[in-house]
C-alpha positions in Angstrom: 102.7 109.7 112.7 99.2 108.4 113.4 98.1 108.0 109.8 96.6 104.8 108.5 96.8 103.3 105.0 94.7 100.4 103.6 95.6 97.7 101.1 92.6 96.2 99.3 94.5 94.9 96.3 92.6 92.0 94.8 89.3 92.8 96.5 86.1 93.2 94.6 83.8 95.8 96.1 80.3 97.0 95.3 79.1 100.4 96.6 75.5 101.3 96.0 74.8 104.9 95.5 78.5 105.5 94.9 78.0 108.5 92.5 77.8 111.1 95.2 78.3 112.0 98.9 79.2 109.3 101.4 79.0 106.5 98.8 81.4 108.2 96.5 83.8 108.9 99.4 83.8 105.2 100.4 84.2 104.0 96.8 87.0 106.4 96.1 88.8 105.3 99.3 88.5 101.6 98.3 89.8 102.4 94.8 92.8 104.3 96.1 93.5 101.3 98.3 93.7 99.0 95.2 90.3 97.4 95.1 88.3 96.8 92.0 85.2 98.9 92.7 81.8 98.9 91.1 79.4 101.7 92.0 75.7 102.0 91.2 73.7 105.1 90.3 70.2 105.9 88.9 71.3 107.3 85.6 72.0 105.4 82.4 75.8 105.6 82.3 78.7 107.5 83.7 78.4 109.9 80.7 75.3 111.2 82.5 77.3 112.4 85.5 79.2 115.5 84.5 79.6 116.7 88.1 81.6 113.8 89.6 84.6 111.7 88.7 83.7 108.1 88.2 86.6 107.0 86.1 88.1 104.8 88.8 85.0 102.5 89.0 82.9 100.1 87.0 79.3 101.3 86.8 75.9 99.7 87.0 72.5 101.4 86.8 70.2 100.4 89.6 67.0 101.7 91.0 67.3 100.3 94.5 63.5 100.5 95.2 62.8 98.3 92.1 63.1 94.5 92.8 63.7 93.7 89.2 66.5 96.3 89.0 68.1 95.0 92.2 67.9 91.4 91.0 69.5 92.4 87.6 72.3 94.1 89.5 73.0 91.1 91.6 72.9 88.8 88.6 75.4 91.0 86.7 78.1 90.7 89.4 81.2 88.5 89.3 83.3 87.7 92.4 82.4 89.9 95.4 84.2 90.4 98.7 82.6 93.5 100.1 79.1 95.0 99.8 78.5 98.6 100.9 74.8 99.4 101.2 74.6 103.1 100.8 72.0 104.0 98.2 68.9 105.7 99.4 67.6 109.0 100.7 64.6 110.7 102.2 61.4 111.8 100.5 61.3 109.4 97.5 57.6 110.1 97.1 57.1 113.3 99.1 55.5 113.6 102.5 56.6 110.6 104.6 53.6 111.0 106.9 51.4 110.2 104.0 51.1 106.4 104.0 52.2 106.1 100.4 55.2 108.3 101.0 56.1 106.3 104.1 55.9 103.0 102.2 58.0 104.4 99.3 60.7 105.5 101.8 60.8 102.1 103.5 60.9 100.4 100.1 63.8 102.5 98.9 65.8 102.7 102.1 65.3 99.3 103.7 63.6 96.7 101.5 65.9 97.4 98.5 69.2 97.1 100.4 67.9 94.0 102.2 67.0 92.4 98.9 70.4 93.2 97.4 72.2 91.9 100.4 70.4 88.6 100.3 70.9 88.2 96.6 74.7 88.7 97.1 75.0 86.0 99.8 76.4 83.2 97.5 79.1 85.5 96.1 80.1 86.8 99.5 80.2 83.3 100.9 82.7 82.3 98.2 85.1 85.1 99.1 88.6 84.3 100.2 89.2 87.7 101.6 91.4 87.8 104.7 89.1 88.3 107.7 86.2 87.1 105.6 83.8 88.9 103.3 82.1 92.0 104.6 78.7 93.8 104.4 78.8 97.4 105.5 75.5 99.2 105.6 75.2 103.0 106.0 72.5 103.8 108.5 72.0 107.1 110.2 71.5 109.0 113.5 67.8 108.7 112.7 68.1 105.1 113.7 68.8 106.3 117.3 67.0 109.7 117.5 63.7 111.0 116.2 63.8 112.5 112.7 60.5 114.3 112.7 60.4 115.2 109.0 61.3 111.8 107.7 59.6 109.0 109.7 59.9 106.5 106.9 63.6 107.1 106.4 64.2 106.8 110.2 62.2 103.6 110.4 64.2 102.2 107.5 67.5 103.0 109.1 66.4 101.4 112.4 65.3 98.4 110.4 68.7 98.1 108.7 70.4 98.3 112.1 68.3 95.3 113.2 69.0 93.5 110.0 72.7 94.1 110.5 72.6 92.4 113.9 70.5 89.5 112.7 72.4 88.8 109.6 75.7 88.9 111.5 74.4 85.8 113.4 72.8 84.1 110.5 76.0 84.4 108.3 78.6 84.0 111.0 79.5 80.5 109.8 79.5 81.5 106.2 82.6 83.7 106.6 80.6 86.9 106.2 80.8 89.7 108.7 77.9 92.2 108.7 78.4 95.7 110.2 77.1 99.2 109.8 78.2 102.8 110.2 75.9 105.5 111.4 76.9 109.0 110.1 75.9 112.2 111.9 75.7 115.5 110.0 77.9 114.9 106.9 78.8 117.7 104.5 77.3 116.4 101.2 75.1 117.7 98.4 72.1 116.3 100.2 72.8 118.3 103.4 74.0 121.6 101.7 70.6 123.3 102.0 70.7 122.9 105.8 74.4 124.0 105.9 73.3 127.5 104.7 70.8 128.0 107.6 72.5 129.5 110.6 69.6 128.6 113.0 69.9 124.9 112.0 73.7 124.8 112.2 73.8 126.5 115.6 71.7 123.6 116.9 73.2 120.7 114.9 76.8 121.7 115.2 76.8 124.1 118.1 74.8 121.9 120.5 74.5 118.3 119.0 78.0 117.8 117.8 80.7 118.1 120.4 83.6 118.0 117.9 82.1 121.2 116.5 82.2 120.5 112.7 80.3 118.6 110.1 81.7 115.3 109.1 83.0 114.5 105.6 82.5 111.5 103.3 86.2 110.7 104.1 85.4 110.4 107.8 82.8 107.8 106.9 85.2 106.0 104.5 87.8 105.4 107.2 85.3 103.6 109.4 83.8 101.6 106.5 87.2 100.4 105.2 88.4 99.5 108.7 85.4 97.2 109.2 86.4 95.3 106.0 90.0 94.6 107.1 91.5 91.6 108.7 92.1 93.8 111.7 88.4 93.9 112.2 88.0 90.1 111.8 86.4 89.8 115.3 83.9 92.5 114.7 80.4 91.6 113.4 76.9 92.9 114.2 78.3 96.2 115.2 77.4 99.8 114.3 80.1 102.4 114.5 78.8 106.0 115.0 80.7 108.5 112.8 78.9 111.4 114.3 81.3 113.8 116.0 79.8 112.8 119.4 76.2 113.4 118.4 75.0 110.4 120.4 76.6 111.7 123.6 74.4 114.8 123.8 
């Protein structure tokens, strides 16, 4: 009775880091809704991914922390209606309290996505998508709360939140809406180690998450797809928390 279906037939979508976790969930949802979806990953080709189904997508290799790789990705694209900035992760060079580790995390998780977004401006501005073209960036609860083990990652996500607000104003007259989603604890390969520690889950789910369960990539996908629809044509510069109520505690 209260289910929602999306129709993205004719839309061209790029999802970075779409080979696993939240990115794969978002890419899969767009493909099921009829979009032509390109995903990026760090490996040479889809043949190097035996643990995930990528047959519904086009594939580009991209090292998001490498400016030349980002520029090559942007230059390889055709028409583009939707950009989902998802690629990244903590600890790209170990300890994020080490200055080099901090810089590596900021480079991967903020500067790379920023560079790609700017390189995609011309293509997004040419989109004829109903409601305008869309950029959706995946940030994190670490943009709002301390994340003591990953200060570089948290700083990056806070920076992307600010970039979202500023680009939403800069690009408002270009027909491009710029929004973000902020996941809470989502059940993915990256979070599986924590899922097996009762002491961690008692705090993260039992105390910090009023809905009482981890989220799923599909939970994130619903919010991301909505932001790219004509129904969201008056939403820009916003960040939707997909967190089970984490920010209320």
